[in-house]
C-alpha positions in Angstrom: 69.9 14.4 17.0 66.7 14.9 18.9 65.4 17.2 16.2 66.0 14.5 13.6 64.1 12.0 15.7 61.2 14.4 16.1 61.2 15.0 12.3 61.3 11.3 11.6 58.4 10.7 14.0 56.3 13.4 12.4 57.0 11.9 9.0 55.9 8.5 10.1 52.8 9.8 11.8 51.9 11.9 8.8 52.4 8.9 6.5 50.2 6.7 8.7 47.5 9.4 8.8 47.6 9.9 5.1 47.4 6.2 4.5 44.3 5.8 6.7 42.7 9.0 5.3 42.9 7.5 1.8 41.6 4.2 3.0 38.6 5.7 4.8 37.9 7.9 1.9 37.9 5.0 -0.5 35.6 3.0 1.8 33.2 5.9 2.1 32.9 6.3 -1.6 32.5 2.7 -2.6 31.3 0.4 0.2 28.2 2.0 1.6 26.1 2.1 -1.6 26.8 -1.7 -1.7 25.7 -2.0 1.9 22.4 -0.3 1.0 21.8 -2.9 -1.7 22.6 -5.8 0.5 20.5 -4.6 3.5 17.3 -3.4 1.9 16.3 -6.5 -0.1 13.6 -6.3 -2.7 11.9 -9.1 -4.7 14.6 -8.6 -7.4 16.7 -10.9 -5.3 14.8 -13.9 -6.7 13.9 -12.4 -10.1 16.6 -13.9 -12.2 16.6 -16.8 -14.6 19.4 -18.7 -12.9 17.7 -18.7 -9.5 14.3 -19.5 -10.9 15.8 -22.4 -12.9 17.2 -23.9 -9.7 13.9 -23.6 -7.8 11.8 -24.5 -10.9 9.0 -22.6 -12.6 6.8 -25.7 -13.0 6.3 -29.0 -11.2 8.6 -30.8 -13.5 11.7 -28.6 -13.0 14.4 -28.0 -10.4 13.7 -28.3 -6.7 10.0 -28.5 -7.4 10.5 -31.7 -9.3 12.2 -33.2 -6.2 9.4 -32.1 -3.9 6.7 -33.4 -6.2 8.6 -36.7 -6.3 8.5 -36.8 -2.4 4.6 -36.7 -2.4 4.5 -40.4 -3.0 6.8 -41.0 0.0 4.4 -38.9 2.2 1.4 -41.0 0.9 3.2 -44.2 1.8 4.3 -42.8 5.2 0.7 -41.8 6.0 -0.7 -45.2 4.8 1.7 -47.1 7.1 0.9 -44.8 10.1 -2.8 -45.2 9.4 -2.6 -49.0 9.5 -0.4 -48.9 12.6 -2.9 -46.5 14.4 -5.5 -49.2 14.3 -3.2 -51.4 16.4 -1.8 -48.8 18.7 -5.0 -46.6 18.9 -2.8 -43.5 18.3 -4.5 -40.3 17.0 -3.9 -39.6 13.3 -5.7 -37.6 10.5 -8.5 -39.3 8.8 -8.0 -40.1 5.1 -10.3 -37.3 4.1 -8.3 -34.8 6.2 -5.0 -36.1 4.8 -6.2 -35.8 1.2 -7.6 -32.3 1.8 -4.4 -31.1 3.4 -2.3 -32.7 0.6 -4.3 -31.0 -2.1 -4.0 -27.6 -0.4 -0.3 -27.7 0.5 0.9 -29.3 -2.7 -0.7 -26.4 -4.6 0.9 -24.0 -2.2 4.3 -25.8 -2.6 4.2 -25.4 -6.3 3.5 -21.6 -5.8 6.3 -21.2 -3.2 8.3 -18.8 -5.4 5.4 -16.4 -5.8 4.6 -16.7 -2.0 8.1 -15.9 -1.0 8.2 -13.0 -3.5 5.1 -11.5 -1.9 6.6 -11.9 1.6 9.8 -10.2 0.6 7.8 -7.5 -1.2 5.7 -6.7 1.9 8.8 -6.3 4.1 10.5 -4.1 1.4 7.4 -1.9 1.1 7.5 -1.3 4.9 11.2 -0.4 4.7 10.5 2.0 1.9 7.6 3.6 3.9 10.0 4.2 6.8 12.5 5.7 4.3 9.8 8.0 2.9 9.1 9.3 6.4 12.7 10.4 6.6 12.6 11.9 3.2 9.5 14.0 4.2 11.0 15.0 7.5 14.7 15.6 6.6 14.6 15.9 2.8 17.1 13.1 2.4 16.8 9.4 1.7 17.3 7.1 4.7 20.3 5.1 3.5 23.8 4.1 4.7 25.4 6.4 2.1 23.6 9.5 3.3 24.1 8.5 6.9 27.8 8.4 6.5 27.9 11.6 4.5 25.9 13.3 7.2 28.3 12.2 9.9 31.4 13.1 7.9 30.1 16.6 7.1 29.2 17.4 10.7 32.1 15.8 12.5 35.0 15.9 10.1 35.5 19.2 8.2 37.0 18.8 4.8 40.0 21.0 5.6 41.1 18.9 8.5 43.6 16.1 8.2 42.5 13.0 10.0 44.7 12.1 12.9 44.4 8.4 13.5 45.8 8.7 17.0 43.3 11.4 18.1 39.8 10.7 19.7 38.1 11.6 16.3 40.5 9.3 14.5 39.8 6.4 16.9 36.0 6.9 16.5 36.5 7.0 12.7 38.5 3.8 12.7 36.2 2.0 15.1 33.1 2.8 13.1 34.6 2.2 9.6 35.8 -1.3 10.5 32.5 -1.9 12.3 30.6 -1.1 9.1 32.9 -3.3 7.1 32.0 -6.1 9.5 28.3 -5.1 8.9 28.9 -5.5 5.1 30.1 -9.1 5.7 27.1 -9.8 8.0 24.5 -8.6 5.4 26.3 -10.4 2.6 25.8 -13.6 4.5 22.1 -12.6 5.2 21.6 -12.0 1.5 22.8 -15.5 0.7 20.8 -17.1 3.5 17.5 -15.4 2.3 18.1 -17.0 -1.1 18.8 -20.3 0.4 15.6 -20.2 2.5 13.6 -19.3 -0.6 15.1 -22.4 -2.3 14.0 -24.7 0.5 10.6 -23.2 0.8 8.9 -26.0 -1.3 10.1 -28.5 1.3 8.7 -26.3 4.1 5.3 -26.1 2.6 5.3 -29.8 1.7 6.1 -30.7 5.4 2.7 -29.3 6.4 1.0 -32.4 4.9 1.6 -34.5 8.0 1.6 -33.5 11.7 4.9 -35.2 12.3 6.8 -33.1 9.8 5.1 -29.7 10.2 7.8 -28.6 12.7 10.1 -28.0 9.7 7.7 -25.4 8.4 7.5 -23.6 11.7 11.3 -23.4 11.9 11.6 -22.3 8.3 9.0 -19.5 8.5 10.4 -18.2 11.8 13.9 -18.0 10.4 12.9 -16.6 7.0 10.9 -13.8 8.6 13.6 -13.0 11.1 16.1 -12.6 8.3 13.8 -10.2 6.4 12.7 -8.2 9.5 16.2 -7.1 10.1 15.9 -4.4 7.4 12.9 -2.9 9.1 14.8 -2.5 12.3 17.8 -1.1 10.4 15.4 1.4 8.7 14.2 2.6 12.1 17.7 3.0 13.5 18.8 5.0 10.4 15.7 7.1 10.7 16.5 7.9 14.3 20.1 8.7 13.4 19.0 11.6 11.2 17.1 13.2 14.0 20.2 13.5 16.2 22.0 16.8 16.0 25.7 15.9 15.5 28.3 18.6 15.8 32.1 18.5 15.6 32.6 20.0 19.1 30.2 17.7 21.0 31.7 14.6 22.5 28.2 13.3 23.3 27.3 13.5 19.6 30.4 11.4 18.7 29.5 8.9 21.3 25.9 8.7 19.9 27.5 8.0 16.6 29.2 5.0 18.1 25.9 3.9 19.6 24.1 4.1 16.3 26.9 2.0 14.6 26.7 -0.5 17.4 22.9 -0.8 17.2 23.1 -1.3 13.4 25.7 -4.1 13.9 23.6 -5.8 16.6 20.3 -5.5 14.7 20.4 -9.1 13.5 20.9 -10.3 17.1 18.0 -8.2 18.5 15.6 -9.6 15.9 16.9 -13.2 16.6 16.2 -12.6 20.3 12.7 -11.3 19.7 11.5 -13.7 17.0 14.0 -16.6 17.0 15.8 -17.8 13.9 19.5 -17.8 13.1 22.3 -15.3 13.5 24.2 -14.0 10.5 26.5 -11.8 12.4 30.1 -12.1 11.2 32.7 -11.1 13.7 36.1 -10.0 12.6 39.3 -9.5 14.5 39.1 -5.7 14.0 35.4 -5.3 14.9 35.1 -7.4 18.0 32.4 -5.1 19.5 29.9 -6.9 17.3 30.7 -10.4 18.4 28.0 -12.5 19.9 
């Protein structure tokens, strides 16, 4: 009877291990290449016809049409404030200053798509330069896919069956679900970057008057913080390839956990340094990345 219980327990444990082994293998083969595309954003994110049609490629299309329609409202607002300033003696831009600022920032507003594209491109080039450093030093691209492959090759040998109830199994489970959480986080970041490009004309238009320029300051701070995350992620991944990870070293495995945690918290670190918004998505499985 006891032997039957032992055999039944082994069958259950082996089934669970086999199930999780197949799950982790599927995730390793499919999810991390997608994570690379979501994290390292290039100008291609806004180079599609549907997106450009929403924003507008001329002053009479899309969101640019709305912003150009608001110019009259800004002129009326300034005129009223200018008249009131003579009664209250409040400080306000002179008509020449207002006209000069309006001409400059209206022109910039109508070129907002090109400006955002160049900002994204600069950040992307910096990320690529960091990746090239890793390529020259370690003869491998600094990507999530290669990072996971490097970890699996050094910690988990191909002949071993993953035991989900062992220390290695716990680490594998912890980091896999953490990276899934990271996938959700950078999916949200991907969408938010597109949204901030779409509202960029409003941000540039707000610079016409002193009372509305706060909107631009909030916009540019948040937009840059969303983009700068990928530079920090590039540095973390570059550092990860310099760490010697071996299967018989507990410290190496704990460093693996530290790298995953740092990647998960990268968005929060940038937010604390530069401000902006948090796009961290916390799941019930990966609570270690919660705010």
